[in-house]
PADRENLO-568036 format. One record per residue: residue number from 1; z, y, x of N, C-alpha, C, O, CB in turn. Coordinates in pm, whole numbers, plus 50000, padded with zeros to 5 digits. Glycine has a CB too. Layout:
N
REC   nr    n_z    n_y    n_x   ca_z   ca_y   ca_x    c_z    c_y    c_x    o_z    o_y    o_x   cb_z   cb_y   cb_x
REC  NUM      Z      Y      X      Z      Y      X      Z      Y      X      Z      Y      X      Z      Y      X
...
END
This chain:
222
REC   nr    n_z    n_y    n_x   ca_z   ca_y   ca_x    c_z    c_y    c_x    o_z    o_y    o_x   cb_z   cb_y   cb_x
REC    1  88366  42303  45944  88538  42265  45978  88597  42170  45883  88713  42141  45914  88643  42402  45968
REC    2  88540  42093  45745  88559  42011  45709  88539  41869  45801  88621  41779  45816  88509  42034  45614
REC    3  88398  41879  45860  88382  41765  45989  88492  41793  46103  88509  41696  46177  88216  41779  46072
REC    4  88544  41867  46124  88656  41848  46241  88781  41847  46171  88869  41850  46257  88660  41969  46358
REC    5  88823  41845  46074  88915  41839  46033  88940  41662  45990  89035  41584  46002  88914  41949  45939
REC    6  88835  41654  45949  88786  41477  45918  88826  41433  46081  88918  41352  46096  88561  41439  45866
REC    7  88776  41471  46164  88786  41374  46313  88899  41380  46337  88956  41273  46359  88713  41411  46448
REC    8  88998  41540  46346  89094  41540  46376  89194  41440  46293  89273  41369  46355  89112  41657  46382
REC    9  89187  41439  46182  89278  41348  46098  89260  41197  46155  89361  41127  46169  89236  41357  45931
REC   10  89122  41144  46190  89089  41004  46217  89192  40997  46356  89278  40910  46360  88902  40972  46243
REC   11  89175  41103  46477  89237  41076  46564  89366  41102  46594  89422  41069  46699  89184  41102  46626
REC   12  89433  41180  46473  89591  41136  46458  89612  41036  46391  89721  40981  46408  89677  41226  46399
REC   13  89524  40983  46298  89585  40828  46243  89541  40714  46372  89587  40600  46364  89491  40769  46063
REC   14  89483  40738  46449  89434  40623  46560  89550  40648  46664  89566  40572  46760  89258  40649  46638
REC   15  89629  40758  46640  89781  40735  46769  89874  40650  46685  89950  40576  46747  89893  40912  46826
REC   16  89879  40648  46551  89974  40599  46500  89977  40454  46530  90079  40388  46517  89976  40632  46374
REC   17  89833  40392  46579  89812  40223  46591  89782  40194  46762  89730  40093  46808  89650  40160  46479
REC   18  89829  40314  46840  89810  40296  46956  89851  40150  47017  89948  40088  46974  89870  40398  47009
REC   19  89783  40110  47100  89826  39945  47155  89956  40034  47258  89973  40149  47299  89651  39817  47278
REC   20  90025  39903  47266  90179  39930  47357  90106  39965  47497  89984  39965  47514  90309  39763  47376
REC   21  90185  39989  47577  90126  40060  47697  90216  39909  47769  90302  39838  47717  90178  40270  47741
REC   22  90149  39904  47911  90141  39801  47981  90302  39755  48005  90346  39641  47990  90053  39835  48106
REC   23  90396  39903  48058  90531  39888  48012  90588  39784  47942  90657  39687  47973  90556  39976  47946
REC   24  90529  39839  47813  90589  39771  47689  90554  39641  47696  90651  39570  47720  90546  39826  47555
REC   25  90454  39584  47684  90378  39448  47744  90469  39359  47837  90519  39247  47823  90242  39493  47840
REC   26  90472  39444  47929  90548  39355  48041  90717  39338  48019  90787  39246  48060  90521  39434  48197
REC   27  90752  39441  47953  90901  39431  47886  90916  39313  47790  90999  39223  47800  90936  39565  47799
REC   28  90838  39326  47710  90842  39191  47607  90791  39101  47672  90860  39001  47652  90768  39192  47471
REC   29  90711  39079  47736  90679  38969  47811  90791  38882  47875  90801  38760  47864  90597  39014  47908
REC   30  90913  39005  47977  90996  38949  48040  91123  38936  47939  91225  38883  47982  91011  39018  48165
REC   31  91120  38969  47849  91216  38924  47711  91189  38787  47679  91281  38706  47681  91183  39013  47566
REC   32  91068  38750  47648  91050  38623  47603  91073  38532  47724  91085  38417  47681  90914  38607  47540
REC   33  91081  38536  47827  91074  38482  47943  91254  38460  47987  91317  38369  48042  90975  38586  48043
REC   34  91284  38577  47936  91473  38528  47931  91509  38422  47814  91580  38322  47826  91591  38685  47885
REC   35  91442  38470  47698  91492  38402  47584  91444  38231  47577  91498  38151  47500  91435  38489  47454
REC   36  91331  38195  47676  91287  38047  47710  91406  37995  47769  91483  37907  47730  91157  38029  47813
REC   37  91408  38092  47908  91513  37974  47991  91622  37986  47959  91697  37898  48002  91531  37973  48137
REC   38  91695  38111  47856  91823  38103  47781  91865  37958  47686  91972  37897  47677  91814  38231  47682
REC   39  91729  37933  47620  91712  37842  47483  91738  37701  47558  91804  37604  47522  91537  37853  47393
REC   40  91675  37722  47652  91674  37550  47755  91791  37563  47812  91828  37448  47834  91545  37517  47899
REC   41  91883  37648  47854  92001  37628  47895  92125  37617  47808  92226  37567  47859  92015  37711  47971
REC   42  92126  37640  47738  92215  37633  47611  92187  37492  47560  92268  37401  47576  92178  37753  47492
REC   43  92091  37479  47510  92077  37313  47475  92090  37200  47552  92124  37091  47507  91965  37282  47435
REC   44  92052  37234  47717  92121  37148  47821  92243  37127  47831  92309  37024  47815  92101  37181  47927
REC   45  92286  37281  47872  92431  37287  47951  92551  37360  47811  92664  37399  47844  92409  37423  48130
REC   46  92518  37366  47708  92621  37409  47603  92633  37567  47642  92584  37640  47728  92779  37318  47615
REC   47  92713  37580  47545  92750  37770  47579  92822  37795  47705  92808  37882  47790  92868  37852  47455
REC   48  92921  37672  47693  93009  37730  47807  92923  37681  47942  92988  37715  48041  93185  37662  47803
REC   49  92848  37639  47965  92804  37570  48073  92706  37682  48060  92700  37721  48177  92767  37404  48073
REC   50  92614  37769  47981  92533  37846  48064  92596  38004  48108  92683  38064  48045  92395  37856  47984
REC   51  92532  38049  48222  92619  38149  48258  92472  38239  48265  92358  38193  48265  92733  38122  48405
REC   52  92524  38409  48272  92441  38518  48284  92396  38511  48403  92280  38551  48416  92495  38639  48259
REC   53  92463  38460  48526  92426  38416  48666  92304  38317  48686  92207  38329  48761  92547  38350  48725
REC   54  92334  38220  48602  92208  38119  48629  92130  38154  48572  92029  38175  48640  92206  37989  48604
REC   55  92115  38184  48421  91971  38247  48402  91887  38338  48468  91765  38336  48478  91968  38298  48310
REC   56  92015  38466  48537  91925  38568  48605  91869  38473  48734  91766  38510  48791  92018  38723  48656
REC   57  91939  38349  48779  91907  38295  48954  91761  38219  48877  91649  38256  48912  92068  38142  49063
REC   58  91780  38112  48771  91617  38065  48703  91522  38141  48698  91418  38107  48753  91607  38030  48570
REC   59  91530  38275  48625  91429  38369  48639  91348  38434  48775  91236  38481  48797  91486  38462  48579
REC   60  91489  38402  48864  91436  38489  48959  91428  38674  48970  91358  38749  49037  91313  38438  48955
REC   61  91515  38692  48887  91562  38836  48897  91693  38856  48932  91766  38761  48963  91546  38906  48780
REC   62  91740  38998  48930  91850  39058  48952  91965  38987  48808  91921  38931  48708  91809  39236  48956
REC   63  92098  39008  48833  92215  38992  48693  92181  39139  48638  92179  39144  48515  92426  38969  48741
REC   64  92159  39238  48692  92164  39369  48636  91990  39367  48539  91955  39442  48448  92185  39504  48790
REC   65  91940  39292  48583  91787  39332  48524  91823  39254  48403  91793  39316  48301  91627  39277  48616
REC   66  91879  39138  48382  91884  39029  48274  92019  39122  48210  92061  39079  48102  91913  38833  48337
REC   67  92059  39191  48242  92232  39253  48127  92170  39395  48105  92241  39486  48064  92452  39275  48239
REC   68  92036  39414  48132  91989  39547  48080  91914  39494  47944  91909  39555  47838  91881  39637  48197
REC   69  91868  39391  47966  91802  39316  47810  91924  39293  47686  91924  39333  47569  91733  39128  47850
REC   70  92027  39212  47765  92104  39184  47712  92261  39141  47753  92307  39044  47813  92042  39124  47665
REC   71  92321  39262  47694  92442  39319  47775  92571  39187  47797  92654  39182  47887  92510  39468  47672
REC   72  92552  39087  47682  92642  38986  47697  92603  38892  47678  92481  38892  47664  92734  38985  47645
REC   73  92693  38720  47659  92621  38616  47659  92602  38583  47489  92501  38528  47446  92695  38503  47753
REC   74  92705  38624  47410  92681  38645  47283  92590  38715  47213  92595  38712  47090  92760  38676  47250
REC   75  92507  38779  47268  92411  38874  47207  92278  38817  47248  92179  38818  47174  92430  39029  47256
REC   76  92280  38769  47364  92159  38686  47395  92174  38550  47318  92062  38507  47290  92145  38661  47557
REC   77  92252  38487  47285  92259  38376  47206  92236  38400  47082  92180  38309  47021  92367  38315  47213
REC   78  92266  38514  47013  92236  38561  46873  92059  38602  46921  91982  38542  46847  92360  38719  46809
REC   79  92018  38651  46982  91848  38655  47028  91807  38541  47031  91703  38527  46968  91804  38712  47167
REC   80  91847  38447  47080  91766  38323  47103  91758  38262  46941  91643  38250  46900  91850  38207  47228
REC   81  91854  38228  46853  91884  38184  46748  91794  38309  46655  91723  38254  46570  92049  38164  46738
REC   82  91788  38399  46655  91671  38490  46613  91503  38449  46628  91413  38449  46545  91694  38616  46700
REC   83  91506  38416  46761  91377  38358  46786  91316  38234  46730  91194  38214  46728  91374  38341  46903
REC   84  91407  38152  46682  91423  38034  46661  91359  38056  46510  91246  38017  46481  91575  37976  46688
REC   85  91452  38128  46411  91481  38129  46322  91386  38234  46217  91380  38207  46097  91603  38141  46347
REC   86  91347  38300  46247  91318  38440  46213  91167  38373  46124  91131  38374  46007  91296  38572  46377
REC   87  91113  38320  46249  90927  38263  46202  90947  38140  46081  90883  38128  45976  90818  38160  46381
REC   88  91048  38061  46129  91088  37957  46010  91143  38015  45872  91127  37946  45772  91205  37861  46063
REC   89  91195  38116  45863  91236  38201  45719  91093  38240  45667  91046  38207  45558  91343  38360  45747
REC   90  91041  38308  45754  90873  38357  45713  90804  38277  45631  90744  38313  45530  90773  38365  45830
REC   91  90815  38140  45688  90739  38019  45622  90823  37966  45466  90764  37920  45369  90741  37877  45751
REC   92  90964  37987  45476  91039  37945  45335  91014  38054  45260  91026  38024  45141  91203  37916  45338
REC   93  90979  38186  45279  90939  38286  45203  90852  38224  45123  90861  38222  45001  90889  38396  45268
REC   94  90756  38164  45199  90584  38156  45142  90626  38064  45011  90596  38090  44894  90439  38055  45275
REC   95  90703  37952  45059  90717  37824  44950  90767  37863  44821  90730  37800  44723  90818  37708  44998
REC   96  90866  37982  44805  90967  38010  44727  90861  38134  44622  90896  38251  44608  91120  38070  44830
REC   97  90762  38091  44574  90635  38142  44469  90700  38129  44315  90731  38022  44263  90475  38024  44484
REC   98  90712  38261  44255  90754  38267  44147  90670  38245  44013  90686  38248  43891  90805  38367  44156
REC   99  90564  38218  44117  90456  38149  44006  90427  37976  43995  90370  37914  43905  90303  38215  44048
REC  100  90455  37955  44050  90480  37799  44051  90589  37801  44007  90677  37887  44018  90475  37716  44174
REC  101  90585  37624  43910  90723  37601  43808  90811  37589  43917  90768  37563  44029  90733  37453  43695
REC  102  90946  37608  43892  91035  37627  43956  91094  37467  44036  91163  37458  44138  91122  37704  43859
REC  103  91056  37387  43976  91101  37248  44021  90989  37215  44155  91022  37135  44242  91087  37123  43876
REC  104  90869  37278  44160  90777  37276  44235  90780  37402  44381  90737  37391  44496  90667  37286  44132
REC  105  90840  37499  44319  90888  37578  44446  91018  37507  44518  91027  37487  44639  90932  37738  44400
REC  106  91102  37476  44432  91229  37422  44525  91177  37329  44603  91219  37316  44718  91357  37355  44450
REC  107  91069  37242  44549  91037  37084  44607  90983  37110  44769  91002  37042  44870  90890  36993  44497
REC  108  90890  37269  44744  90832  37300  44873  90944  37375  44980  90942  37357  45102  90702  37398  44842
REC  109  91039  37463  44909  91131  37484  44985  91232  37375  45062  91275  37389  45176  91187  37558  44916
REC  110  91252  37289  44993  91385  37206  45064  91292  37131  45169  91320  37132  45289  91493  37080  44945
REC  111  91190  37069  45123  91123  36975  45212  91095  37061  45365  91133  37018  45473  90972  36920  45131
REC  112  91022  37186  45346  91045  37240  45452  91167  37269  45551  91174  37260  45673  91006  37318  45424
REC  113  91248  37301  45468  91392  37324  45508  91442  37166  45532  91454  37164  45655  91487  37414  45377
REC  114  91464  37083  45503  91514  36929  45539  91391  36912  45694  91424  36907  45812  91474  36781  45361
REC  115  91282  36907  45649  91196  36883  45813  91251  36988  45934  91259  36955  46052  91002  36927  45796
REC  116  91282  37102  45887  91326  37182  46039  91422  37129  46050  91417  37057  46149  91351  37337  46061
REC  117  91540  37122  45984  91654  37091  46035  91668  36941  46098  91762  36932  46177  91743  37116  45933
REC  118  91601  36836  46081  91550  36706  46151  91512  36677  46250  91524  36569  46307  91479  36661  46117
REC  119  91444  36797  46292  91386  36799  46445  91421  36779  46539  91537  36748  46510  91353  36875  46486
REC  120  91414  36767  46663  91497  36713  46792  91596  36844  46824  91714  36836  46859  91382  36671  46943
REC  121  91517  36971  46802  91571  37101  46893  91672  37132  46753  91792  37140  46779  91425  37256  46954
REC  122  91644  37143  46658  91754  37153  46550  91893  37053  46521  91997  37094  46468  91677  37143  46433
REC  123  91872  36933  46561  92002  36854  46596  92055  36877  46712  92177  36861  46716  91989  36720  46595
REC  124  91998  36911  46817  92040  36961  46912  92152  37112  46923  92252  37139  46990  91922  36969  46963
REC  125  92089  37166  46840  92159  37304  46816  92269  37305  46736  92358  37391  46740  92075  37399  46756
REC  126  92263  37171  46631  92382  37146  46573  92488  37072  46624  92601  37076  46576  92360  37102  46477
REC  127  92451  36997  46730  92550  36950  46797  92582  37049  46904  92704  37066  46912  92521  36819  46843
REC  128  92524  37110  46974  92609  37229  47046  92719  37322  46956  92831  37353  46995  92496  37336  47106
REC  129  92672  37350  46855  92758  37406  46784  92895  37343  46720  93000  37406  46708  92685  37447  46701
REC  130  92878  37232  46690  92969  37174  46621  93068  37139  46764  93190  37143  46747  92906  37043  46519
REC  131  93020  37109  46889  93067  37079  47030  93148  37175  47062  93257  37138  47106  92966  37068  47133
REC  132  93120  37340  47050  93190  37432  47116  93239  37531  47035  93276  37632  47096  93121  37481  47211
REC  133  93251  37532  46895  93238  37666  46795  93386  37628  46824  93425  37737  46867  93151  37679  46609
REC  134  93474  37561  46829  93623  37579  46833  93678  37651  46997  93794  37684  47021  93693  37410  46804
REC  135  93589  37659  47069  93658  37682  47193  93577  37851  47213  93625  37946  47275  93622  37536  47332
REC  136  93454  37849  47143  93402  37998  47172  93350  38026  46958  93243  38006  46899  93209  37993  47342
REC  137  93475  38075  46911  93445  38130  46756  93316  38201  46750  93235  38187  46659  93560  38238  46699
REC  138  93302  38273  46848  93198  38405  46845  93057  38343  46809  92976  38398  46734  93187  38494  47009
REC  139  93039  38223  46872  92933  38141  46885  92940  38099  46768  92864  38167  46698  92930  38045  46985
REC  140  92999  38011  46704  93026  37955  46565  92962  38107  46474  92847  38105  46431  93229  37906  46539
REC  141  93017  38182  46462  92999  38306  46394  92858  38339  46416  92789  38325  46315  93094  38417  46441
REC  142  92802  38377  46514  92654  38403  46524  92589  38295  46504  92469  38321  46510  92608  38456  46643
REC  143  92608  38179  46483  92507  38108  46444  92518  38087  46289  92412  38083  46226  92504  37986  46522
REC  144  92651  38073  46216  92621  38090  46064  92579  38184  46018  92537  38172  45903  92706  38078  45991
REC  145  92568  38334  46091  92519  38473  46011  92331  38457  46041  92256  38504  45955  92608  38657  46107
REC  146  92286  38406  46135  92182  38381  46194  92125  38266  46150  92010  38261  46195  92198  38382  46311
REC  147  92152  38171  46084  92082  38043  46025  92135  38056  45927  92136  38164  45868  92090  37906  46079
REC  148  92210  37920  45871  92259  37914  45728  92303  38049  45660  92271  38041  45542  92378  37819  45724
REC  149  92350  38146  45680  92339  38248  45565  92217  38331  45557  92183  38396  45458  92449  38342  45571
REC  150  92164  38326  45656  92018  38403  45623  91925  38319  45530  91834  38362  45460  91927  38431  45767
REC  151  91967  38188  45545  91858  38094  45510  91915  38088  45336  91831  38073  45247  91859  37922  45618
REC  152  92029  38099  45312  92099  38097  45205  92069  38198  45090  92052  38188  44968  92220  38107  45248
REC  153  92069  38322  45198  92066  38490  45147  91930  38439  45057  91947  38414  44938  92035  38653  45303
REC  154  91813  38425  45109  91695  38403  45076  91656  38317  44968  91582  38358  44878  91647  38369  45170
REC  155  91694  38225  44970  91740  38108  44850  91793  38169  44712  91761  38134  44598  91874  38009  44908
REC  156  91883  38268  44751  91991  38328  44661  91905  38421  44603  91949  38451  44491  92127  38394  44729
REC  157  91805  38477  44629  91744  38592  44606  91629  38526  44482  91618  38572  44369  91679  38666  44760
REC  158  91562  38424  44529  91475  38329  44459  91540  38252  44336  91468  38220  44241  91428  38226  44562
REC  159  91705  38218  44335  91722  38170  44205  91785  38273  44140  91802  38252  44020  91794  38047  44194
REC  160  91832  38401  44192  91868  38507  44098  91747  38535  44007  91772  38538  43886  91913  38636  44173
REC  161  91626  38557  44043  91520  38575  43990  91475  38493  43856  91429  38523  43745  91445  38560  44088
REC  162  91510  38382  43920  91498  38236  43813  91595  38241  43687  91570  38220  43568  91550  38080  43903
REC  163  91711  38275  43749  91796  38299  43635  91760  38458  43562  91766  38447  43439  91960  38287  43693
REC  164  91741  38535  43585  91714  38665  43493  91604  38645  43423  91585  38723  43331  91694  38798  43566
REC  165  91505  38538  43446  91404  38519  43360  91453  38378  43261  91392  38323  43169  91259  38502  43452
REC  166  91546  38356  43304  91576  38212  43205  91574  38085  43241  91606  37990  43170  91491  38195  43105
REC  167  91526  38082  43380  91461  37923  43398  91583  37835  43476  91572  37724  43526  91296  37922  43511
REC  168  91687  37911  43469  91813  37867  43546  91973  37922  43431  91975  38013  43347  91802  37968  43733
REC  169  92053  37857  43458  92148  37906  43355  92216  38005  43472  92196  38003  43593  92258  37775  43269
REC  170  92306  38096  43388  92332  38215  43516  92476  38119  43568  92545  38030  43517  92376  38433  43446
REC  171  92472  38213  43728  92548  38134  43830  92568  38252  43926  92486  38344  43928  92465  37994  43898
REC  172  92658  38252  43992  92635  38329  44143  92559  38247  44167  92577  38127  44149  92745  38352  44260
REC  173  92437  38311  44223  92339  38284  44291  92311  38236  44443  92219  38160  44473  92293  38372  44270
REC  174  92391  38283  44523  92439  38234  44623  92517  38148  44652  92523  38114  44771  92466  38290  44662
REC  175  92610  38079  44547  92667  37964  44551  92609  37840  44536  92650  37728  44564  92744  37970  44482
REC  176  92462  37899  44462  92367  37798  44391  92287  37773  44498  92232  37663  44495  92283  37847  44258
REC  177  92265  37840  44589  92176  37874  44693  92271  37770  44787  92203  37688  44849  92157  38057  44736
REC  178  92406  37761  44806  92475  37670  44930  92470  37541  44835  92491  37436  44895  92660  37723  44997
REC  179  92454  37534  44741  92434  37383  44671  92321  37306  44681  92322  37187  44713  92443  37385  44534
REC  180  92218  37374  44655  92084  37295  44681  92091  37284  44864  92061  37179  44921  91922  37400  44610
REC  181  92126  37389  44926  92145  37359  45083  92159  37228  45123  92075  37158  45179  92260  37421  45139
REC  182  92345  37183  45072  92407  37115  45085  92334  36980  45067  92323  36888  45147  92500  37151  45025
REC  183  92278  36997  44911  92215  36859  44891  92094  36792  44954  92063  36673  44959  92186  36854  44773
REC  184  92036  36897  45000  91904  36851  45116  91958  36753  45223  91912  36645  45260  91838  36995  45214
REC  185  92076  36826  45264  92149  36778  45396  92244  36669  45380  92281  36597  45472  92228  36890  45460
REC  186  92283  36660  45250  92405  36562  45240  92389  36383  45284  92475  36317  45343  92448  36573  45075
REC  187  92285  36344  45248  92266  36201  45260  92241  36158  45450  92313  36075  45505  92114  36163  45149
REC  188  92152  36219  45508  92135  36200  45606  92151  36244  45769  92156  36174  45870  92073  36190  45572
REC  189  92159  36437  45742  92153  36462  45845  92288  36461  45937  92282  36505  46052  92089  36561  45834
REC  190  92387  36420  45893  92503  36388  45979  92495  36285  46035  92554  36280  46142  92615  36383  45927
REC  191  92420  36162  45991  92397  36052  46045  92298  36120  46153  92334  36084  46265  92348  35937  45945
REC  192  92200  36193  46159  92134  36220  46273  92189  36306  46374  92161  36282  46492  92027  36264  46242
REC  193  92280  36424  46336  92378  36496  46423  92474  36402  46507  92512  36430  46621  92467  36588  46332
REC  194  92512  36272  46431  92589  36160  46500  92537  36074  46639  92596  36035  46740  92604  36060  46392
REC  195  92396  36064  46591  92331  35959  46623  92320  35861  46586  92269  35781  46666  92341  35937  46693
REC  196  92358  35809  46452  92364  35702  46375  92211  35665  46380  92168  35557  46420  92430  35729  46233
REC  197  92140  35762  46337  91995  35759  46318  91909  35845  46403  91966  35949  46435  91967  35793  46188
REC  198  91751  35826  46464  91710  35866  46577  91613  36006  46515  91582  36112  46568  91631  35735  46664
REC  199  91582  35944  46368  91487  36029  46338  91478  36018  46176  91541  35929  46120  91355  35994  46418
REC  200  91406  36104  46108  91412  36092  45951  91240  36091  45927  91171  36187  45963  91509  36245  45862
REC  201  91197  35998  45878  91041  36006  45855  91015  36034  45739  91097  36027  45648  90965  35895  45880
REC  202  90874  36076  45727  90840  36197  45622  90857  36139  45461  90872  36226  45375  90663  36256  45650
REC  203  90856  36009  45420  90913  35929  45348  91053  35997  45287  91073  36064  45186  90926  35808  45426
REC  204  91123  35958  45372  91265  35936  45395  91319  36089  45316  91404  36100  45229  91307  35913  45583
REC  205  91223  36211  45391  91244  36337  45382  91232  36391  45215  91307  36462  45149  91143  36401  45482
REC  206  91084  36314  45178  91044  36338  45019  91168  36263  44965  91248  36338  44908  90878  36265  44958
REC  207  91193  36168  44970  91291  36106  44870  91428  36154  44874  91502  36129  44779  91299  35962  44887
REC  208  91476  36228  44986  91621  36307  44997  91593  36445  44884  91674  36496  44806  91658  36371  45194
REC  209  91435  36482  44910  91413  36607  44861  91434  36597  44737  91521  36664  44682  91296  36663  44887
REC  210  91334  36485  44654  91337  36444  44511  91476  36421  44484  91500  36433  44364  91250  36318  44478
REC  211  91556  36397  44539  91691  36343  44511  91766  36503  44468  91786  36550  44356  91768  36247  44669
REC  212  91787  36545  44567  91818  36707  44548  91830  36812  44480  91923  36881  44441  91777  36755  44583
REC  213  91669  36814  44467  91622  36886  44354  91708  36849  44233  91790  36916  44171  91472  36858  44329
REC  214  91653  36683  44210  91669  36656  44068  91791  36701  44030  91806  36765  43926  91654  36518  44031
REC  215  91904  36670  44122  92053  36663  44130  92073  36851  44064  92122  36884  43956  92122  36615  44335
REC  216  92017  36941  44169  92034  37054  44138  91964  37101  43985  92057  37145  43917  91989  37121  44254
REC  217  91889  37105  43939  91818  37124  43820  91907  37037  43710  91952  37094  43610  91656  37074  43839
REC  218  91924  36936  43726  92033  36882  43614  92152  36961  43609  92213  36956  43502  92084  36734  43640
REC  219  92215  37057  43729  92320  37126  43679  92291  37232  43638  92375  37268  43556  92410  37142  43750
REC  220  92172  37344  43658  92145  37427  43653  92016  37487  43538  91976  37597  43499  92145  37427  43766
REC  221  91985  37355  43515  91858  37411  43404  91947  37448  43220  92033  37384  43160  91701  37229  43383
REC  222  91881  37565  43188  91938  37545  43066  91958  37428  42982  92014  37439  42873  91887  37611  43005
END
């Protein structure tokens, strides 16, 4: 009887880890294809120039099928941003190691952050938001909530813990996160978005990160 129960328990546990069905795999693959096309369309045509009909036509399916995945353009735009930013935030989480000296952790975070924000895709996205947020406030809100706010929230959690341990002086942790991320982009990001410069070399990124972390710690170290 014990052997039968063991086998039954094993089978029950296996069901919890069952592989996705073919239908689920196809649906996820279709969703990825939609997001791929939508991402390219938003960056190339802008928010106003991107239509659900146009995306459906490029995918070769019906508009109804597209709407079954994403009932509106703003939901589609949000999903595109989630796809772009989720993996990046996971990488940022790894840089904020509580075991590292705070200067080391912040330098790793800021390097990863500034490197990501200065790649061509990120610059194109910022130009899109700046150019169209006045006409489409929902787009600006979605971008802020999915990208800057979530990143600053992640950093704020780390800074709050550092304040609790006495490594940083007490302050509003979310405001402190905003200060640090602003310091990271203060010197060159606007030049990239404006087209004054075309790229930010690795040595320039290191220089700007060192400056940002130094200024931040000068303000917040006890």
